[in-house]
Residue frames relative to the residue before (quaternion, step in Angstrom):
aa qw qx qy qz dx dy dz
M 1.0000 0.0000 0.0000 0.0000 0.00 0.00 0.00
K 0.6207 0.5490 -0.3225 0.4575 3.46 1.13 -1.03
K 0.6232 0.5611 -0.3229 0.4388 3.54 1.01 -0.92
V 0.6375 0.5228 -0.3041 0.4772 3.67 0.92 -0.78
I 0.6742 0.5305 -0.2774 0.4326 3.45 0.90 -0.98
I 0.6596 0.5179 -0.2551 0.4812 3.45 1.17 -0.83
I 0.6203 0.5099 -0.3225 0.5013 3.59 1.15 -0.70
I 0.6525 0.5011 -0.3197 0.4701 3.65 0.91 -0.98
I 0.6576 0.5085 -0.3206 0.4540 3.64 0.89 -0.89
T 0.6474 0.5055 -0.3039 0.4826 3.65 0.98 -0.87
I 0.6349 0.5453 -0.3009 0.4571 3.66 1.02 -0.72
L 0.6676 0.4781 -0.2700 0.5028 3.50 1.08 -0.97
V 0.6044 0.5208 -0.3562 0.4864 3.72 0.96 -0.72
L 0.6983 0.4474 -0.3260 0.4538 3.64 0.71 -0.89
I 0.6125 0.5418 -0.3382 0.4657 3.65 1.02 -0.78
I 0.6869 0.4434 -0.3146 0.4823 3.67 0.80 -0.94
G 0.6318 0.5450 -0.3527 0.4236 3.59 1.00 -0.75
A 0.6512 0.5080 -0.3050 0.4742 3.57 1.04 -1.00
I 0.7005 0.4741 -0.3181 0.4282 3.56 0.87 -0.65
F 0.5762 0.5534 -0.3406 0.4957 3.48 1.23 -0.58
F 0.6438 0.5115 -0.3227 0.4688 3.67 0.95 -0.90
I 0.6905 0.4910 -0.2928 0.4431 3.59 0.76 -0.92
Y 0.8328 0.3089 -0.1265 0.4415 3.61 0.68 -1.03
R 0.4708 0.6679 -0.4445 0.3670 3.55 1.28 0.05
E 0.6057 -0.5550 0.3865 0.4193 3.60 -1.10 0.45
Q 0.4492 -0.7061 0.4998 0.2232 3.57 -0.83 0.96
S 0.0012 0.7867 -0.6169 0.0206 3.58 -0.87 0.98
V 0.3286 -0.7230 0.5975 0.1112 3.49 -1.41 0.72
A 0.2166 -0.6846 0.6592 0.2233 3.77 -0.79 0.72
I 0.1271 -0.7193 0.6808 0.0538 3.41 -1.00 1.16
L 0.2481 -0.8101 0.5279 0.0590 3.48 -0.47 1.42
G 0.1367 -0.8188 0.5557 0.0448 3.57 -0.77 1.06
Y 0.0086 0.7971 -0.6015 0.0526 3.49 -0.67 1.15
H 0.3404 -0.7428 0.5451 0.1877 3.63 -1.27 0.20
S 0.7875 -0.1907 0.1641 0.5626 3.63 -0.22 -1.25
F 0.3003 -0.7339 0.5920 0.1442 3.62 -1.36 0.26
I 0.0436 -0.7829 0.6206 0.0035 3.47 -1.35 0.61
E 0.4859 -0.6569 0.4640 0.3421 3.48 -1.10 0.63
S 0.6582 -0.5654 0.3102 0.3884 3.58 -1.12 0.92
D 0.7063 0.4737 -0.3045 0.4291 3.71 0.67 -1.00
K 0.6195 0.5218 -0.3237 0.4890 3.76 1.12 -0.60
R 0.6265 0.5637 -0.3298 0.4254 3.54 1.00 -0.57
V 0.6299 0.5168 -0.2564 0.5200 3.40 1.29 -1.04
E 0.6927 0.5206 -0.2837 0.4108 3.52 0.72 -1.18
Q 0.7645 0.3782 -0.1858 0.4879 3.49 0.90 -1.03
N 0.4010 -0.7359 0.4602 0.2932 3.55 1.28 0.03
I 0.1674 0.8291 -0.5084 0.1615 3.54 0.90 0.82
T 0.0388 -0.8315 0.5540 0.0105 3.63 -0.59 1.14
D 0.5085 0.6349 -0.4468 0.3725 3.63 1.21 -0.18
N 0.3360 -0.7912 0.4956 0.1244 3.45 -0.59 1.18
M 0.5030 0.5881 -0.4403 0.4553 3.59 1.34 0.29
I 0.6147 0.4535 -0.3310 0.5540 3.63 1.26 -0.30
M 0.1955 -0.8215 0.5326 0.0572 3.44 -0.64 1.31
D 0.4596 -0.6421 0.5389 0.2932 3.58 -0.97 0.89
I 0.4975 -0.6825 0.4506 0.2894 3.53 -0.70 1.18
K 0.6467 0.5253 -0.3607 0.4191 3.63 0.92 -0.82
I 0.6155 0.5136 -0.3492 0.4852 3.70 1.07 -0.74
F 0.5977 0.5650 -0.3303 0.4631 3.66 0.92 -0.82
E 0.7337 0.4132 -0.2660 0.4693 3.54 0.71 -1.08
E 0.5614 0.5478 -0.4013 0.4729 3.71 1.12 -0.38
Q 0.6601 0.4994 -0.3282 0.4551 3.60 0.95 -0.81
L 0.6365 0.5324 -0.3289 0.4509 3.51 1.02 -0.85
K 0.6727 0.4972 -0.3154 0.4480 3.46 0.91 -0.90
Y 0.5586 0.5642 -0.3802 0.4745 3.64 1.00 -0.67
L 0.6711 0.5021 -0.2808 0.4676 3.71 0.73 -1.14
K 0.6958 0.4781 -0.2859 0.4533 3.50 0.84 -0.88
K 0.6629 0.5031 -0.3114 0.4587 3.61 0.84 -0.94
H 0.7771 0.3482 -0.2063 0.4819 3.61 0.93 -0.76
N 0.5223 -0.7220 0.3577 0.2792 3.51 1.21 0.62
Y 0.2219 0.7238 -0.5926 0.2752 3.47 0.82 1.17
K 0.3341 -0.6908 0.6117 0.1921 3.33 -1.45 0.79
T 0.2003 -0.7498 0.6149 0.1397 3.56 -0.86 0.85
L 0.3127 -0.7830 0.5235 0.1226 3.53 -0.47 1.39
T 0.4498 -0.5747 0.6249 0.2773 3.36 -1.52 0.51
M 0.6129 -0.5412 0.4054 0.4087 3.54 -1.20 0.21
A 0.6548 0.4936 -0.3532 0.4504 3.53 0.96 -0.56
E 0.6043 0.5283 -0.3560 0.4785 3.68 1.08 -0.57
F 0.6309 0.5323 -0.3264 0.4605 3.62 1.06 -0.75
E 0.6506 0.5317 -0.2837 0.4621 3.46 1.00 -0.92
C 0.6402 0.5072 -0.3207 0.4797 3.55 1.04 -0.88
F 0.6404 0.5349 -0.3183 0.4499 3.58 0.91 -0.82
H 0.6767 0.5290 -0.2739 0.4327 3.51 0.91 -1.03
R 0.6487 0.4848 -0.3151 0.4949 3.53 1.07 -0.88
G 0.4633 -0.6725 0.4707 0.3340 3.65 1.05 -0.40
E 0.5012 0.6349 -0.4317 0.3992 3.56 1.31 0.44
C 0.7654 0.2608 -0.1516 0.5685 3.78 0.99 -0.25
E 0.3112 -0.7087 0.6131 0.1582 3.33 -1.38 0.51
I 0.1338 -0.8205 0.5543 0.0387 3.60 -0.77 0.76
P 0.5958 -0.5349 0.4059 0.4406 3.64 -0.93 0.26
R 0.5944 -0.5892 0.4044 0.3688 3.50 -1.22 0.63
K 0.7340 0.3724 -0.2115 0.5270 3.43 1.10 -0.82
S 0.3152 0.7151 -0.5400 0.3126 3.56 0.38 1.41
V 0.0882 -0.7496 0.6555 0.0252 3.59 -1.20 0.82
L 0.2609 -0.7310 0.6033 0.1833 3.47 -1.38 0.29
I 0.2238 -0.7900 0.5559 0.1296 3.57 -0.33 1.11
T 0.0490 0.7881 -0.6127 0.0329 3.67 -0.85 0.94
I 0.1499 -0.7875 0.5973 0.0249 3.50 -1.16 0.85
D 0.3375 -0.8013 0.4805 0.1143 3.57 -0.65 1.12
D 0.8306 0.3164 -0.2206 0.4016 3.64 -1.26 0.61
G 0.3438 -0.7510 0.5186 0.2210 3.54 0.79 -0.89
Y 0.1643 0.8037 -0.5477 0.1648 3.57 0.93 0.88
Q 0.6227 -0.5528 0.4248 0.3553 3.54 -1.23 0.66
S 0.6070 0.5858 -0.3289 0.4246 3.55 1.08 -0.77
N 0.5778 0.5408 -0.4322 0.4323 3.66 1.11 -0.36
Y 0.6418 0.5424 -0.2774 0.4658 3.59 1.02 -0.81
D 0.7626 0.4277 -0.2082 0.4384 3.52 0.79 -1.08
L 0.8122 0.2787 -0.0920 0.5042 3.59 1.08 -0.91
A 0.7542 0.4329 -0.2190 0.4426 3.58 0.80 -0.98
F 0.6811 0.5202 -0.3147 0.4080 3.54 0.77 -0.94
P 0.6891 0.4604 -0.3471 0.4389 3.68 0.83 -0.67
L 0.6056 0.5289 -0.3770 0.4597 3.52 1.18 -0.34
L 0.5902 0.5740 -0.3269 0.4640 3.55 1.12 -0.89
K 0.6874 0.4989 -0.2650 0.4565 3.54 0.89 -1.07
K 0.6063 0.6157 -0.2789 0.4189 3.52 1.21 -0.97
Y 0.7841 0.2502 -0.0890 0.5609 3.47 1.07 -1.04
K 0.5196 -0.7095 0.3853 0.2796 3.47 1.23 0.80
M 0.4713 0.6842 -0.4363 0.3455 3.62 0.84 0.80
N 0.3943 -0.7219 0.5295 0.2073 3.48 -1.25 0.76
A 0.0013 0.7713 -0.6354 0.0379 3.58 -1.16 0.50
T 0.2862 -0.7336 0.6061 0.1122 3.57 -1.45 0.70
V 0.1952 -0.7699 0.5975 0.1108 3.56 -0.80 1.03
F 0.2047 -0.7400 0.6270 0.1317 3.63 -0.94 0.82
Y 0.1272 -0.8734 0.4699 -0.0117 3.42 -0.03 1.41
L 0.3171 -0.6912 0.6209 0.1902 3.58 -1.20 0.84
G 0.3912 -0.7982 0.4384 0.1331 3.40 -0.61 1.28
I 0.5169 0.6842 -0.4048 0.3176 3.61 1.27 -0.38
N 0.7006 0.4506 -0.3051 0.4615 3.52 1.07 -0.44
E 0.1667 0.8431 -0.5007 0.1036 3.62 1.15 0.48
D 0.7500 0.4232 -0.2103 0.4628 3.56 1.02 -0.89
G 0.5213 -0.6759 0.4012 0.3323 3.50 1.38 0.09
H 0.3106 0.7795 -0.5004 0.2134 3.68 1.09 0.46
N 0.7466 0.2796 -0.1803 0.5761 3.58 1.12 -0.71
E 0.3637 -0.8096 0.4333 0.1563 3.63 -0.35 1.40
Q 0.4886 0.6408 -0.4096 0.4276 3.61 1.52 -0.13
Y 0.7712 0.3999 -0.1324 0.4773 3.54 1.12 -0.79
M 0.5377 -0.6156 0.4608 0.3457 3.63 -1.06 0.42
S 0.3386 -0.7209 0.5594 0.2296 3.57 -0.96 0.71
K 0.6962 -0.4050 0.3739 0.4598 3.52 -1.34 -0.09
E 0.6173 0.5711 -0.3033 0.4481 3.48 0.99 -0.99
T 0.6816 0.4489 -0.2755 0.5079 3.62 0.87 -0.89
L 0.5778 0.5528 -0.3749 0.4689 3.66 0.96 -0.55
D 0.6959 0.4711 -0.3074 0.4463 3.57 0.80 -0.86
K 0.5733 0.5525 -0.3507 0.4931 3.55 1.30 -0.59
V 0.6564 0.5469 -0.3114 0.4161 3.59 0.94 -0.91
Q 0.6259 0.5510 -0.3215 0.4486 3.52 1.04 -0.79
K 0.7135 0.4299 -0.2735 0.4809 3.66 1.06 -0.74
E 0.7642 0.4238 -0.2055 0.4406 3.53 0.91 -0.93
Y 0.8068 0.1695 -0.0872 0.5592 3.58 1.24 -0.57
P 0.0920 -0.8280 0.5525 0.0273 3.57 0.29 1.24
N 0.5595 0.6037 -0.3875 0.4152 3.66 1.21 -0.03
I 0.6524 0.4947 -0.2887 0.4963 3.55 1.51 -0.28
T 0.1550 -0.7570 0.6253 0.1094 3.46 -0.92 0.83
I 0.2367 -0.7483 0.6096 0.1115 3.68 -1.03 0.93
A 0.0054 -0.7748 0.6279 -0.0730 3.35 -0.70 1.33
S 0.6127 -0.6133 0.3820 0.3202 3.68 -1.28 0.01
H 0.1082 -0.7621 0.6331 0.0814 3.49 -1.22 0.78
S 0.5928 -0.5050 0.2519 0.5746 3.55 1.55 0.56
Y 0.5485 -0.6065 0.4610 0.3447 3.56 -1.27 0.25
N 0.7922 -0.1679 0.1023 0.5777 3.53 0.82 -0.88
L 0.4100 0.7133 -0.4897 0.2886 3.60 0.73 1.12
H 0.4764 0.6674 -0.4609 0.3393 3.53 1.40 0.01
I 0.4004 0.6377 -0.5242 0.3978 3.57 0.51 1.29
E 0.5738 -0.5697 0.4469 0.3828 3.54 -1.20 0.45
G 0.7881 0.2519 -0.2322 0.5113 3.51 -1.04 0.92
S 0.2896 0.7764 -0.5177 0.2131 3.59 0.99 0.49
I 0.6448 0.5492 -0.3160 0.4275 3.44 1.16 -0.66
N 0.5911 0.5626 -0.3426 0.4655 3.55 1.33 -0.38
Q 0.4885 0.6617 -0.4564 0.3393 3.74 1.14 -0.14
S 0.5748 -0.5963 0.4348 0.3536 3.70 -1.04 0.57
K 0.6289 -0.4945 0.3973 0.4494 3.67 -1.09 0.26
E 0.6703 0.5218 -0.3030 0.4321 3.58 0.91 -0.96
E 0.6642 0.4881 -0.3100 0.4737 3.53 1.09 -0.62
L 0.6441 0.5112 -0.3350 0.4600 3.53 1.10 -0.56
I 0.6503 0.4866 -0.3244 0.4848 3.50 1.00 -0.70
K 0.5711 0.5646 -0.3914 0.4493 3.57 0.99 -0.58
D 0.6629 0.5131 -0.2874 0.4633 3.54 0.86 -1.09
I 0.6799 0.5097 -0.2945 0.4374 3.58 0.80 -0.99
K 0.6862 0.4629 -0.2951 0.4773 3.59 0.91 -0.78
K 0.6063 0.4942 -0.3934 0.4831 3.68 1.08 -0.51
Q 0.6094 0.5393 -0.3581 0.4577 3.74 0.99 -0.78
K 0.6715 0.5384 -0.3348 0.3835 3.56 0.78 -0.77
K 0.6067 0.5259 -0.3594 0.4757 3.51 1.20 -0.23
I 0.6916 0.4518 -0.2573 0.5013 3.52 1.31 -0.24
V 0.7833 0.0968 0.0051 0.6141 3.53 1.04 -0.95
S 0.2270 -0.7448 0.6170 0.1139 3.57 -0.89 1.10
T 0.3083 0.7539 -0.5194 0.2586 3.62 -0.19 1.18
R 0.2902 -0.7044 0.6107 0.2162 3.55 -1.41 0.20
Y 0.6701 0.4970 -0.3217 0.4477 3.56 1.13 0.28
Y 0.0889 -0.8313 0.5482 -0.0244 3.54 -0.97 0.79
A 0.2132 -0.7603 0.6047 0.1035 3.55 -1.13 0.72
Y 0.3622 -0.7242 0.5186 0.2746 3.64 -0.48 0.91
P 0.4945 -0.6366 0.5073 0.3047 3.63 -1.07 0.97
F 0.8464 0.0662 -0.1235 0.5139 3.52 -0.81 1.01
G 0.5566 -0.6221 0.3801 0.3984 3.63 1.44 0.22
A 0.5585 0.6481 -0.3519 0.3797 3.53 1.30 -0.07
Y 0.0895 0.7906 -0.5961 0.1081 3.64 -0.79 1.06
N 0.0639 -0.7181 0.6908 0.0552 3.51 -1.48 0.31
K 0.7645 -0.4042 0.2867 0.4124 3.45 -1.45 0.18
K 0.6518 0.5376 -0.3304 0.4206 3.61 0.97 -0.78
M 0.6470 0.4793 -0.3308 0.4922 3.65 1.08 -0.79
I 0.6713 0.4668 -0.3724 0.4391 3.65 0.85 -0.73
D 0.6063 0.5555 -0.3556 0.4442 3.64 1.03 -0.66
A 0.6538 0.4837 -0.3163 0.4884 3.48 0.87 -0.94
L 0.6633 0.4943 -0.3398 0.4475 3.74 0.74 -0.74
K 0.6481 0.4953 -0.3332 0.4730 3.54 0.98 -0.78
E 0.6375 0.5424 -0.3295 0.4369 3.59 0.85 -0.91
E 0.7405 0.4232 -0.1966 0.4836 3.61 1.05 -0.92
K 0.5626 -0.6762 0.3270 0.3453 3.62 1.44 0.45
Y 0.3823 0.6907 -0.5191 0.3274 3.56 1.14 0.54
V 0.2932 -0.8245 0.4687 0.1209 3.53 -0.83 0.96
M 0.7719 0.0678 -0.0622 0.6291 3.63 1.37 -0.29
A 0.0486 -0.7661 0.6408 -0.0057 3.42 -1.28 0.75
F 0.2782 -0.8026 0.5225 0.0731 3.45 -1.04 1.01
T 0.3273 -0.7515 0.5422 0.1847 3.48 -1.09 0.71
F 0.3241 -0.7336 0.5596 0.2089 3.61 -0.98 -0.31
G 0.5228 -0.6642 0.4309 0.3159 3.68 -0.73 0.87
P 0.5872 0.0710 -0.7611 -0.2662 1.74 -2.46 -0.14
D 0.5773 0.5990 -0.4446 0.3320 3.58 -1.09 -0.80
K 0.8508 -0.2257 0.1521 0.4495 3.46 -1.25 -0.65
E 0.5762 0.5767 -0.3384 0.4699 3.58 1.30 -0.39
H 0.6534 0.5036 -0.3326 0.4570 3.59 1.11 -0.57
R 0.5369 0.5663 -0.4486 0.4357 3.61 0.25 1.41
K 0.6587 -0.4742 0.3744 0.4483 3.58 -1.22 0.08
A 0.3763 -0.7034 0.5502 0.2469 3.45 -1.40 0.42
T 0.1450 -0.7626 0.6282 0.0515 3.50 -1.34 0.61
R 0.6915 -0.4595 0.3485 0.4350 3.53 -1.34 0.26
K 0.6098 0.5988 -0.3375 0.3946 3.64 1.02 -0.59
D 0.5792 0.5916 -0.3881 0.4049 3.57 1.15 -0.58
D 0.5914 -0.5552 0.4967 0.3088 3.40 -1.35 0.80
K 0.4827 -0.7050 0.4345 0.2850 3.64 -0.71 1.01
Y 0.6895 0.4155 -0.2756 0.5253 3.63 1.19 -0.29
K 0.7625 0.3136 -0.2273 0.5183 3.60 1.27 0.27
I 0.1485 0.8266 -0.5270 0.1302 3.45 1.07 1.07
P 0.3925 -0.7480 0.4965 0.1999 3.68 -0.77 0.92
R 0.0518 -0.7810 0.6179 0.0748 3.64 -1.09 0.53
L 0.3996 -0.6942 0.5535 0.2282 3.51 -1.32 0.45
N 0.3716 -0.7142 0.5483 0.2265 3.48 -0.90 1.04
I 0.1590 -0.7460 0.6438 0.0610 3.52 -0.93 1.06
S 0.0264 -0.8365 0.5473 -0.0088 3.61 -0.37 1.15
N 0.6708 -0.5083 0.3660 0.3971 3.53 -1.25 0.35
D 0.7301 0.4337 -0.2686 0.4546 3.66 0.88 -0.66
M 0.4674 0.6380 -0.4798 0.3799 3.60 1.23 0.19
P 0.3812 -0.7314 0.5212 0.2192 3.59 -0.86 1.06
M 0.5923 -0.6109 0.3420 0.3987 3.53 -0.94 0.44
W 0.5746 0.5816 -0.3939 0.4202 3.60 1.07 -0.34
K 0.6216 0.5175 -0.2950 0.5086 3.55 1.24 -0.74
F 0.6257 0.5176 -0.3464 0.4698 3.63 0.91 -0.78
K 0.6282 0.5676 -0.3102 0.4324 3.59 0.95 -0.78
I 0.6863 0.4968 -0.2411 0.4734 3.34 0.99 -1.19
R 0.6240 0.5423 -0.3196 0.4630 3.72 1.07 -0.69
I 0.6750 0.5015 -0.2913 0.4561 3.43 1.18 -0.85
N 0.8280 0.3478 -0.1289 0.4205 3.42 0.85 -1.03
M 0.4620 0.6307 -0.4665 0.4138 3.67 1.32 -0.02
P 0.6141 -0.5800 0.4106 0.3432 3.68 -1.16 0.69
K 0.8070 0.0898 -0.0328 0.5828 3.61 1.06 -0.74
């Protein structure tokens, strides 16, 4: 009799869990990366900056997403979901990469193509002429469009990736946005350092941007839902020192 009761309780727990999974508010983990490096070079150069991701760790994360049937959204798909116009699989993530480092093209893009995954790069336009070899040039961006149709290029400003960028006047912000539009045709924006204010949001609206993304920590360091303000979409920082178990928790937790 006791065995039967245990079985019934187990079945009820599974049913309740399934109902919760189906009807809970859907959320999307928006993963935030920066630059990448080969494992041996990280050791040789004694790299300690955890914003620089060991490419082997990145591939391990992609393998996990692939193995567990996660859909990597395009930016357009995420926008459609956020507007409430499209349904997406419960197991969906949005991969984003900030700044536009050359290592994105050299190391990350081939892996994303290999595993048939989409990603969005928020690009800084100031390196359009290729003066800094650490970043992709406009010429490289043009190659990306042809070689990697799975990669969306969006904006991280033209030259606002500086401390105090939110203290710029609205006129200065609009000037920067217009300059960036000559480099990148997009409706999506990631705030430099994740910092924003009403002036920045008003400038983006005026220039017809439809979505803008923050960056943790604090309350922005969580999954995104349809309830989020479209100009304050939160992202999760994925750093090199994040163990795989923590990555899995970030992906699988409800919020």
